[in-house]
C-alpha positions in Angstrom: 82.8 44.1 136.6 83.6 47.4 135.0 86.1 48.5 137.5 88.6 50.2 135.3 91.1 52.7 136.7 91.0 54.8 133.6 88.4 57.5 133.8 87.3 59.5 130.8 87.3 62.7 132.9 90.9 62.1 134.1 92.8 60.7 131.2 96.4 59.8 131.7 96.2 60.1 135.4 95.9 63.9 135.5 93.6 64.9 138.3 93.9 68.7 137.7 90.7 70.5 136.8 91.0 72.6 133.7 88.6 75.5 133.5 87.2 76.7 130.2 88.6 80.2 131.0 92.2 78.9 131.0 91.7 77.1 127.7 90.2 80.2 126.1 93.1 82.3 127.3 95.6 79.9 125.9 93.9 79.8 122.6 93.6 83.6 122.4 97.3 84.0 123.4 98.4 81.4 120.8 96.3 83.2 118.1 97.8 86.6 119.0 101.3 85.3 119.0 100.7 83.6 115.6 99.3 86.8 114.1 102.3 88.7 115.4 104.8 86.3 114.0 103.1 86.4 110.6 103.1 90.2 110.6 106.8 90.3 111.5 107.8 87.7 108.9 105.5 88.8 106.0 107.2 92.3 105.5 110.8 91.1 104.9 109.6 88.1 102.9 107.4 90.2 100.6 110.2 92.6 100.2 112.7 89.9 99.3 110.4 88.4 96.8 109.7 91.7 95.2 106.0 91.8 96.1 106.0 95.4 97.1 103.7 97.7 95.2 104.9 100.1 92.5 104.1 103.1 94.6 106.7 102.3 97.2 109.6 104.7 97.4 112.9 103.1 96.6 116.2 104.9 96.8 117.7 105.8 93.4 121.5 105.6 93.1 123.2 108.9 92.5 126.6 110.4 92.9 128.0 113.9 93.2 130.2 115.8 90.8 132.1 119.0 91.4 132.1 121.2 88.4 135.5 122.1 87.0 136.6 125.0 84.8 135.3 124.5 81.3 132.8 121.8 82.2 129.4 121.8 80.5 126.3 119.6 81.2 127.1 117.7 78.0 130.7 117.0 78.9 129.6 115.8 82.4 126.9 113.6 81.0 129.3 112.2 78.4 131.9 111.4 81.0 129.3 109.7 83.2 127.2 107.9 80.5 130.2 105.8 79.3 129.4 105.6 75.6 125.6 105.8 76.0 123.5 108.6 74.7 124.1 111.5 77.1 120.9 113.5 76.2 118.6 111.8 78.8 121.4 112.3 81.4 121.7 116.0 80.6 118.0 116.4 81.2 118.1 114.4 84.4 121.0 116.5 85.8 119.1 119.7 84.9 116.0 118.4 86.6 117.7 117.0 89.6 119.8 120.1 90.4 117.4 122.8 89.1 120.2 124.2 87.0 120.7 125.3 83.4 123.8 125.0 81.3 124.6 128.7 81.6 124.4 128.6 85.4 127.3 126.2 85.9 130.1 127.6 88.0 133.4 125.9 88.9 133.2 124.4 92.3 129.5 123.8 92.2 128.4 120.4 93.4 125.9 118.6 91.2 123.9 115.4 92.0 124.2 113.1 89.0 121.6 110.4 88.9 122.7 106.9 87.8 120.7 105.8 84.8 
């Protein structure tokens, strides 16, 4: 009377026995792969969205300038600042290169931070 060919233990005609150990291994492997993918993707995505912390080191743009005869820190800053107030740039050049206005020598290479 209840002679059905579909058995609840062997659904869809699969007669293979699946041990619990294999199921656990597959789940653990899937979880580890998922965590790995999230870790790989989260760094670049957070960086692209600007979610990095304020303490992260970011490169600051700068350029080099070779001192010519008659140059002063003020004249260099005026040339680089392009119409802006050169005083902060003079201070930045002094701090960046650990140099004073009296110590400039023609041929000296200075790092000029871009502000």
